C-alpha positions as CSV (number, residue, x, y, z in Angstrom):
1,M,177.9,78.3,37.4
2,V,179.1,80.5,34.6
3,V,180.6,83.9,35.3
4,L,180.6,86.5,32.6
5,H,183.6,88.8,31.9
6,L,182.3,91.1,29.3
7,K,183.1,94.7,29.6
8,F,180.4,96.1,31.8
9,V,178.7,99.4,30.9
10,D,175.5,100.4,32.7
11,L,174.9,104.0,31.6
12,V,174.9,105.4,28.1
13,K,173.3,108.1,26.0
14,I,172.0,107.4,22.5
15,N,170.3,109.3,19.7
16,V,167.4,107.7,18.0
17,K,165.7,109.0,14.9
18,A,162.6,107.6,13.2
19,G,162.1,107.5,9.5
20,R,160.5,110.3,7.5
21,G,157.1,109.8,6.0
22,G,156.8,109.7,2.2
23,N,155.4,112.6,0.3
24,G,152.0,112.4,-1.2
25,A,151.8,112.3,-5.0
26,L,150.5,115.0,-7.3
27,S,149.2,113.1,-10.2
28,F,146.3,112.8,-12.7
29,R,145.0,109.8,-14.5
30,R,146.2,109.8,-18.1
31,E,144.7,107.1,-20.1
32,K,143.6,106.8,-23.7
33,F,139.9,107.4,-24.1
34,V,139.6,108.8,-20.5
35,P,139.8,112.5,-21.1
36,K,138.9,113.4,-17.5
37,G,140.5,110.8,-15.4
38,G,140.8,112.9,-12.3
39,P,143.4,113.0,-9.6
40,D,145.1,109.7,-8.8
41,G,148.0,110.7,-6.6
42,A,148.4,108.3,-3.6
43,N,149.6,108.9,-0.1
44,G,153.2,108.4,1.0
45,G,154.2,105.6,3.4
46,R,154.7,105.9,7.1
47,G,158.3,106.3,8.3
48,G,159.9,103.4,10.3
49,D,159.8,103.4,14.1
50,V,162.8,102.9,16.4
51,L,162.0,100.3,19.0
52,L,163.9,99.0,22.1
53,E,163.4,95.3,23.0
54,A,164.6,93.6,26.2
55,V,166.3,90.3,25.6
56,G,168.0,87.7,27.7
57,G,171.6,86.9,27.4
58,I,172.9,90.5,27.4
59,V,174.2,91.8,30.7
60,T,175.8,95.1,29.6
61,L,175.2,98.2,27.6
62,A,178.8,98.0,26.1
63,D,177.4,97.7,22.6
64,F,176.2,101.3,22.9
65,E,179.5,102.8,24.1
66,Y,180.7,103.6,20.5
67,N,177.5,103.0,18.5
68,K,175.3,105.8,19.7
69,R,173.2,106.9,16.7
70,F,170.3,104.9,15.3
71,Q,168.1,105.7,12.3
72,A,165.0,103.9,11.1
73,G,164.1,103.6,7.5
74,H,162.4,106.4,5.5
75,A,159.2,105.7,3.7
76,D,158.7,105.8,-0.1
77,H,156.7,108.6,-1.7
78,G,153.3,108.0,-3.1
79,R,152.9,107.6,-6.9
80,G,150.2,108.0,-9.5
81,A,147.7,105.4,-10.3
82,M,146.9,105.3,-6.6
83,Q,150.1,103.5,-5.7
84,V,150.7,104.1,-2.0
85,G,154.3,104.5,-0.9
86,A,155.8,101.6,1.1
87,N,156.3,102.1,4.8
88,G,159.8,102.7,6.2
89,K,161.6,99.7,7.8
90,D,161.4,99.7,11.6
91,L,164.7,99.5,13.6
92,L,164.7,97.1,16.5
93,I,167.4,97.7,19.1
94,Q,168.1,95.0,21.6
95,V,168.9,95.9,25.2
96,P,169.5,93.9,28.4
97,C,166.6,93.1,30.7
98,G,166.5,95.7,33.4
99,T,167.2,98.7,31.1
100,V,165.4,101.9,32.2
101,V,164.9,104.5,29.5
102,F,165.0,108.2,30.3
103,D,164.3,111.3,28.2
104,E,166.5,114.5,28.2
105,E,164.6,115.8,31.2
106,G,165.3,112.7,33.2
107,R,161.7,111.4,33.1
108,I,161.3,107.6,32.9
109,L,159.8,106.5,29.5
110,A,160.1,102.8,30.0
111,D,161.4,100.1,32.3
112,L,162.2,97.0,30.2
113,V,162.2,94.1,32.7
114,N,161.1,90.9,31.0
115,P,162.4,89.4,27.7
116,G,160.3,90.5,24.8
117,Q,159.1,93.8,26.2
118,R,159.2,96.5,23.6
119,F,159.1,100.3,23.7
120,V,158.6,102.6,20.7
121,A,161.4,105.1,21.3
122,A,160.8,107.2,18.3
123,K,157.7,107.2,16.0
124,G,158.0,107.4,12.3
125,G,156.6,110.4,10.4
126,R,153.1,110.3,8.9
127,G,152.9,109.9,5.2
128,G,151.8,113.0,3.2
129,R,148.4,112.8,1.5
130,G,148.2,112.6,-2.3
131,N,146.0,114.9,-4.3
132,A,143.4,112.2,-4.7
133,H,142.7,112.5,-1.0
134,F,141.7,116.2,-1.4
135,A,139.2,115.6,-4.3
136,S,135.6,116.6,-3.6
137,S,132.5,117.6,-5.4
138,V,133.7,121.2,-5.1
139,R,137.4,120.7,-5.7
140,R,137.5,118.1,-8.5
141,A,141.1,118.5,-9.5
142,P,143.3,119.6,-6.6
143,R,146.7,120.5,-7.7
144,F,148.6,120.0,-4.5
145,A,149.7,117.2,-2.2
146,E,151.3,117.0,1.2
147,K,154.8,116.3,2.2
148,G,155.5,113.6,4.7
149,D,156.2,114.4,8.3
150,P,159.7,114.0,9.7
151,G,160.3,111.2,12.1
152,E,160.8,111.8,15.8
153,E,164.3,112.3,17.0
154,K,165.2,111.9,20.7
155,L,168.2,111.9,22.9
156,L,167.7,109.0,25.4
157,T,169.6,107.8,28.4
158,L,169.8,104.1,29.0
159,E,170.5,102.9,32.5
160,L,170.9,99.2,33.3
161,K,169.8,97.9,36.7
162,L,170.9,94.2,36.8
163,I,168.2,91.7,37.4
164,A,169.5,89.0,39.8
165,D,168.0,86.6,42.3
166,V,170.8,87.1,44.8
167,G,173.1,90.1,45.4
168,L,176.4,89.7,47.2
169,V,176.9,93.0,49.1
170,G,179.4,94.3,51.5
171,F,182.5,96.5,52.0
172,P,185.4,96.4,49.5
173,N,187.7,93.5,49.9
174,A,185.2,91.5,52.0
175,G,185.7,88.5,49.7
176,K,182.5,88.6,47.6
177,S,184.2,87.6,44.4
178,S,186.0,84.8,46.3
179,I,182.7,83.6,47.6
180,L,181.2,83.6,44.1
181,A,184.2,81.5,43.0
182,A,183.9,79.1,45.9
183,I,180.2,78.6,45.2
184,S,180.7,77.9,41.5
185,G,184.3,76.9,40.9
186,A,184.4,79.8,38.4
187,R,187.2,82.4,38.5
188,P,186.1,86.0,38.6
189,R,189.0,88.5,38.8
190,I,190.2,88.6,42.4
191,A,192.9,90.7,44.0
192,G,193.8,91.9,47.5
193,Y,193.0,95.6,47.4
194,P,189.9,97.7,47.7
195,F,187.5,98.1,44.7
196,T,188.9,95.0,43.0
197,T,185.3,94.5,41.6
198,L,184.6,97.7,39.7
199,S,181.6,96.2,37.9
200,P,179.3,93.3,38.7
201,N,180.1,89.6,38.0
202,L,177.1,87.5,37.1
203,G,176.8,83.8,37.6
204,V,174.1,81.1,37.5
205,L,173.9,78.5,40.2
206,A,172.1,75.4,39.1
207,V,170.5,73.4,41.9
208,D,168.2,70.5,41.1
209,D,165.8,72.0,38.5
210,Q,166.3,75.6,39.6
211,Q,168.7,78.2,38.4
212,V,169.7,81.1,40.7
213,V,171.3,84.2,39.2
214,I,173.9,85.6,41.6
215,A,175.5,89.1,41.2
216,D,178.8,89.9,42.9
217,L,178.3,93.6,43.3
218,P,181.0,96.3,43.7
219,G,182.1,97.2,47.2
220,L,180.1,99.8,49.2
221,I,181.5,102.4,51.5
222,E,179.9,104.8,54.0
223,G,178.2,107.7,52.1
224,A,177.4,105.6,49.0
225,H,173.9,107.0,48.9
226,D,175.6,110.4,48.3
227,N,177.6,108.9,45.5
228,K,180.8,108.4,47.4
229,G,183.1,105.6,46.2
230,L,181.2,103.7,43.5
231,G,178.1,105.0,45.2
232,L,174.9,105.1,43.1
233,Q,176.5,102.9,40.4
234,F,176.5,100.1,43.1
235,L,173.2,100.9,44.7
236,R,171.1,100.9,41.5
237,H,172.1,97.3,40.8
238,V,171.0,96.2,44.3
239,E,167.4,97.5,43.5
240,R,166.6,94.5,41.3
241,T,167.7,91.7,43.5
242,R,165.2,89.4,45.2
243,V,167.4,88.7,48.2
244,L,170.8,89.9,49.6
245,V,173.8,88.1,51.1
246,H,175.8,90.4,53.3
247,V,179.4,89.3,53.1
248,L,181.4,90.4,56.2
249,D,185.2,90.2,56.5
250,L,185.9,88.4,59.8
251,S,189.4,89.7,59.8
252,E,188.2,93.3,60.1
253,P,188.3,94.9,63.6
254,D,184.5,95.4,63.7
255,P,182.6,93.5,61.1
256,L,179.3,94.1,62.9
257,Q,179.8,97.9,62.5
258,N,180.5,97.3,58.8
259,W,177.2,95.5,58.5
260,R,175.4,98.4,60.2
261,V,177.0,100.9,57.8
262,V,175.8,98.9,54.8
263,C,172.3,98.7,56.2
264,D,172.2,102.4,56.9
265,E,173.3,103.2,53.4
266,F,170.4,101.0,52.1
267,K,167.9,102.8,54.2
268,A,169.2,106.2,53.1
269,Y,169.0,105.2,49.5
270,G,165.4,104.0,49.7
271,A,163.8,101.7,47.1
272,D,163.0,99.4,50.1
273,L,166.6,98.1,50.2
274,G,166.6,98.1,54.0
275,A,163.7,95.7,54.1
276,R,165.0,93.3,51.4
277,P,165.2,89.6,52.6
278,S,168.7,88.8,53.5
279,L,171.2,86.6,55.3
280,V,174.6,87.4,56.7
281,L,177.8,85.6,55.9
282,G,181.0,85.8,57.9
283,N,183.9,85.2,55.4
284,K,187.6,84.3,55.9
285,L,186.9,81.9,58.8
286,D,190.2,80.3,58.1
287,L,192.2,83.3,59.4
288,P,193.4,83.3,63.1
289,G,191.2,85.0,65.6
290,T,188.0,85.0,63.5
291,E,186.0,82.3,65.4
292,E,185.3,84.6,68.3
293,K,184.1,87.4,66.0
294,S,182.0,84.9,64.2
295,A,180.3,83.8,67.4
296,M,179.6,87.4,68.3
297,L,178.1,88.0,64.9
298,A,175.9,84.9,65.2
299,Q,174.4,86.2,68.4
300,A,173.9,89.7,67.0
301,M,172.1,88.4,63.9
302,R,169.9,86.2,66.1
303,D,168.9,89.3,68.0
304,E,168.1,91.0,64.6
305,G,166.1,88.0,63.4
306,L,168.5,87.2,60.6
307,D,170.1,84.0,59.5
308,Y,173.9,83.9,59.9
309,L,176.5,81.5,58.5
310,S,180.3,81.5,58.5
311,A,182.5,80.2,55.8
312,S,185.9,80.3,54.2
313,A,186.1,80.9,50.5
314,L,189.7,79.8,50.6
315,S,189.3,76.4,52.4
316,G,185.7,75.8,51.3
317,A,184.5,75.4,54.8
318,G,180.8,76.3,55.1
319,I,180.3,76.6,51.4
320,P,177.8,73.7,51.0
321,E,175.7,75.1,53.8
322,L,175.8,78.6,52.2
323,I,174.5,77.2,48.9
324,T,171.7,75.4,50.7
325,A,170.8,78.6,52.6
326,I,170.8,80.8,49.5
327,V,168.5,78.4,47.6
328,R,166.1,78.1,50.5
329,L,166.0,81.9,50.9
330,V,165.3,82.4,47.2
331,R,162.5,79.8,47.2
332,R,160.8,81.6,50.1
333,H,160.7,84.9,48.3
334,P,159.0,85.2,44.9
335,P,160.5,87.5,42.1
336,R,160.0,91.2,42.6
337,P,156.9,92.7,40.9
338,E,157.3,93.9,37.3
339,S,157.7,97.6,36.6
340,T,154.5,99.6,36.4
341,V,156.0,102.1,34.0
342,S,154.0,102.4,30.8
343,L,155.9,101.0,27.8
344,V,153.9,103.1,25.3
345,E,153.7,106.9,25.4
346,E,150.3,108.4,25.0
347,P,150.0,109.7,21.4
348,L,149.6,113.3,20.8
349,Q,146.1,113.9,19.4
350,E,145.9,116.4,16.5
351,L,142.9,118.6,16.7
352,P,141.4,118.9,13.3
353,Y,140.0,122.1,11.9
354,R,136.2,121.6,12.3
355,R,133.7,123.7,10.5
356,G,131.3,125.6,12.7
357,K,133.7,125.6,15.7
358,A,136.1,128.2,16.7
359,P,139.7,127.1,16.2
360,L,142.3,127.3,19.0
361,P,143.9,130.7,19.0
362,V,147.5,131.2,17.8
363,S,150.3,132.5,20.1
364,I,152.7,135.2,18.8
365,L,156.2,135.5,20.3
366,R,158.5,138.4,19.5
367,L,162.0,137.1,19.2
368,S,165.2,138.9,20.2
369,D,166.2,139.5,16.5
370,G,162.9,141.4,15.9
371,S,161.2,138.5,14.1
372,F,157.9,136.9,15.2
373,R,157.1,133.3,15.8
374,V,153.6,131.9,15.4
375,E,152.9,129.0,17.7
376,H,150.0,126.7,16.9
377,A,150.3,122.9,16.8
378,N,148.1,122.3,13.7
379,L,149.4,125.3,11.8
380,E,153.0,124.2,12.3
381,K,152.1,120.7,11.1
382,S,150.5,122.2,8.0
383,V,153.6,124.2,7.2
384,S,155.8,121.1,7.3
385,R,153.4,119.3,4.9
386,I,152.7,121.9,2.3
387,D,154.7,122.1,-0.9
388,F,154.9,125.8,-1.6
389,D,155.9,125.3,-5.2
390,H,152.3,124.7,-6.1
391,E,149.8,127.6,-6.3
392,D,146.9,125.5,-5.1
393,A,148.9,124.6,-2.0
394,L,149.6,128.3,-1.3
395,M,145.9,129.0,-1.6
396,K,145.0,126.2,0.8
397,F,147.6,127.6,3.3
398,A,146.2,131.1,2.9
399,R,142.8,129.9,3.8
400,I,144.2,128.3,7.0
401,L,145.9,131.5,8.0
402,K,142.7,133.4,7.4
403,R,140.6,131.0,9.5
404,L,143.1,131.2,12.4
405,Q,143.2,135.0,12.1
406,V,147.0,134.9,12.0
407,E,147.3,138.4,10.3
408,E,145.2,140.0,13.0
409,A,147.2,138.4,15.8
410,L,150.5,139.5,14.2
411,E,149.3,143.1,13.8
412,E,148.2,143.1,17.4
413,A,151.6,141.9,18.5
414,G,153.2,144.8,16.6
415,A,154.3,143.2,13.3
416,V,154.5,145.5,10.3
417,E,155.0,144.9,6.6
418,G,158.4,143.3,5.8
419,D,158.9,141.7,9.2
420,V,160.0,138.1,9.3
421,V,157.4,135.6,10.5
422,R,158.4,132.1,11.5
423,I,156.0,129.2,11.5
424,G,157.5,125.9,12.3
425,E,160.8,125.7,10.4
426,V,159.7,128.1,7.6
427,D,160.2,131.9,7.4
428,F,157.8,134.3,5.7
429,D,157.8,138.0,5.0
430,F,154.7,139.6,6.6
431,Q,152.5,141.2,3.9
432,P,149.3,142.3,5.6
433,G,146.2,142.5,3.4
434,K,147.6,140.2,0.8
435,I,146.2,136.9,2.1
436,I,144.4,135.1,-0.7
437,E,140.7,135.0,-0.4
């Protein structure tokens, strides 16, 4: 048995930013004896993604306590002679198995349970298209290219729910850490006051050819499902365990009532904790007056249909029997099913401008400062990609505005000449009647 004493952190917020796509190239073939070489500007590369990967051997999110910002690599720009820009380098972030990923609104994006599972946390920006892409029989020498898209940026919450075969649960000071030490000969931090264990201790019990992961979980008090005491911090780690060992302090006045309180908290919390396979252990059998309470508990557990054992972590009495019972219980109950949360978000589908079909209408919002915002997914993408330093690009943008009837929509919303119009991250002065044909 090995017990880990790393600093335990189970809830962090991180900022992830994918790489920007490379700009497309504006270039024409210049070669001796080839007077009309045509456009040869290539596309920019795709920005690097930020990925999260579940790995074994990590049991805490402590690495993210001070390192909270992560940036993937930017892509290279396209070049002439049809040289496509190199893609940005992906950034792979390793997290413990059992890490749940939430977005800013608290929605679950991924639940990384097994080693090797990956989740694309932020997608790299698309590379801009070079002018060679826009060449056609009508437009033989396009003098514009697209900029690359920015990479996604997200604020994520990572929450660790430990994955263990066995969870030692019970009131504070019931002796869970002492039981773990007695099972293994390891030495978790132990002291004689409530909430000694403020974070889980993990150990691995090797029996024959089987390894059983045991978690000594922080003590529980009445009202934990309402986040009293260590509350939800405790209960979320119980969710992942296959089986539970209820550790009761036989020196307490009413250990049976303590067991009932823990069971009630599990039922109130949900996540089927109340129905989790379990056995009950009466601890501190070496203390005077505990044998009678142990006999009472044994009868009560028989009435509940549960296995009961008594032991002393101090003297070692009953510990071999406890190990045998734990292994038997684990073997009877298979691992809990894997998460059904999708690890890949559905990609947003861009709707192309298709000839012969009416485009989606734009939405106009009047802002508090008197300016206007034009909302349209494809139009906002176009603005971010267009290089307004080139006249051909301006003409292309003007044709898009005309097709979407942006001028008419702005006038209908009350915009007049000189008003500020915002599309995406770019501001324009409204000049009705001056859109290029």
